[in-house]
C-alpha positions as CSV (number, residue, x, y, z in Angstrom):
1,M,17.3,-6.8,-18.9
2,K,17.8,-3.1,-19.2
3,L,15.9,-0.9,-16.8
4,T,14.1,1.6,-19.0
5,E,11.7,4.4,-18.1
6,E,8.9,2.4,-19.8
7,L,9.7,-0.6,-17.7
8,I,9.9,1.4,-14.5
9,E,6.5,2.9,-15.3
10,H,5.0,-0.5,-16.0
11,I,6.4,-1.9,-12.8
12,E,5.1,1.1,-10.9
13,E,1.6,0.2,-12.2
14,L,2.0,-3.3,-10.8
15,E,4.0,-2.5,-7.6
16,E,3.7,1.0,-6.0
17,F,6.9,2.6,-5.0
18,R,7.2,2.4,-1.2
19,I,9.7,4.5,0.7
20,N,9.0,2.6,3.9
21,W,8.7,-1.2,4.4
22,I,5.3,-2.7,4.5
23,D,4.2,-6.2,5.5
24,N,0.8,-6.5,3.8
25,D,1.7,-8.0,0.4
26,V,-0.4,-10.9,-0.7
27,N,2.0,-13.4,0.9
28,N,2.5,-11.4,4.1
29,N,6.1,-10.6,3.2
30,L,8.0,-7.5,4.1
31,T,8.2,-5.3,1.0
32,I,10.0,-2.1,0.2
33,G,10.8,-0.1,-2.9
34,F,9.3,-1.5,-6.1
35,G,7.9,-4.8,-4.6
36,H,11.3,-6.0,-3.3
37,T,11.2,-8.8,-0.7
38,Q,14.0,-10.6,1.0
39,A,13.4,-13.6,-1.3
40,T,16.0,-12.5,-3.9
41,E,18.7,-11.8,-1.3
42,T,19.8,-8.8,-3.5
43,F,19.1,-6.2,-0.8
44,D,18.5,-6.8,2.9
45,F,16.3,-4.5,4.9
46,V,14.6,-4.5,8.3
47,E,11.3,-3.3,9.7
48,G,11.3,0.5,10.0
49,Q,13.9,1.1,7.3
50,T,13.3,3.6,4.6
51,I,14.5,3.7,1.0
52,D,14.8,6.5,-1.5
53,R,13.8,6.2,-5.1
54,E,17.4,6.1,-6.4
55,K,18.3,3.1,-4.1
56,A,14.9,1.5,-5.0
57,L,15.8,1.7,-8.7
58,E,19.2,0.1,-8.0
59,V,17.5,-2.7,-6.1
60,L,14.9,-3.1,-8.8
61,Q,17.7,-3.6,-11.4
62,L,19.3,-6.3,-9.2
63,D,15.9,-8.0,-8.7
64,L,15.3,-8.0,-12.5
65,E,18.8,-9.5,-13.1
66,H,17.9,-12.2,-10.6
67,A,14.6,-12.8,-12.3
68,V,16.4,-13.1,-15.7
69,G,18.7,-15.8,-14.2
70,I,15.8,-17.7,-12.8
71,V,13.7,-17.6,-16.0
72,K,16.7,-18.7,-18.1
73,N,17.3,-21.6,-15.6
74,L,13.7,-22.6,-15.8
75,I,13.9,-22.7,-19.6
76,K,17.2,-24.5,-19.5
77,N,15.8,-27.2,-17.3
78,S,12.7,-27.7,-19.3
79,P,12.8,-30.8,-21.5
80,N,10.5,-29.4,-24.2
81,V,12.0,-26.0,-25.0
82,S,15.3,-24.1,-25.3
83,I,16.2,-20.5,-24.9
84,E,16.5,-20.2,-28.7
85,D,12.7,-21.0,-28.9
86,F,11.9,-17.6,-27.3
87,T,11.8,-14.2,-28.8
88,Q,13.2,-11.3,-26.8
89,D,9.6,-10.1,-26.1
90,E,8.6,-13.5,-24.8
91,L,11.7,-13.7,-22.5
92,S,10.9,-10.2,-21.3
93,Y,7.3,-11.1,-20.6
94,A,8.4,-14.2,-18.6
95,V,10.9,-12.1,-16.6
96,L,8.2,-9.6,-15.8
97,V,5.7,-12.3,-14.8
98,Y,8.4,-14.0,-12.6
99,F,9.4,-10.6,-11.0
100,N,5.8,-9.6,-10.2
101,R,4.2,-12.9,-9.5
102,P,6.6,-15.8,-9.1
103,W,3.7,-18.2,-8.4
104,A,2.2,-17.4,-11.8
105,L,4.9,-19.4,-13.6
106,R,4.0,-22.6,-11.8
107,N,1.6,-24.9,-13.6
108,V,2.0,-22.9,-16.8
109,Q,3.5,-25.0,-19.5
110,G,3.1,-24.5,-23.2
111,E,1.6,-21.0,-22.9
112,R,3.7,-18.0,-23.8
113,G,2.9,-14.3,-23.9
114,T,4.8,-11.2,-24.9
115,Y,5.3,-7.7,-23.7
116,D,6.7,-5.1,-26.2
117,G,8.9,-2.4,-24.8
118,L,11.2,-4.4,-22.5
119,E,14.8,-4.5,-23.5
């Protein structure tokens, strides 16, 4: 998934950019940058660390690539669909949902949405 200005703006609406770590996300996880947590293992940080916007964008790209891989594996392991059943907009939407709210993909079978503008 290509990190575009439109995508960055959309993610910023969902996840404020944070120069410093915080620990008050909905799951009580340490969060930095654009909603990055230690869950993806794409970038390690510690309490008190700061991050600039340029590094946060690099981490965001890594996190989105990680999300693409997870979504493709979820589809691959589904007995009822294949990756060919999805349009690019549907795949982009699924990646965005996984990136922003991984729990939202659980218990959602047979429903698909789209988000125009993600490459």
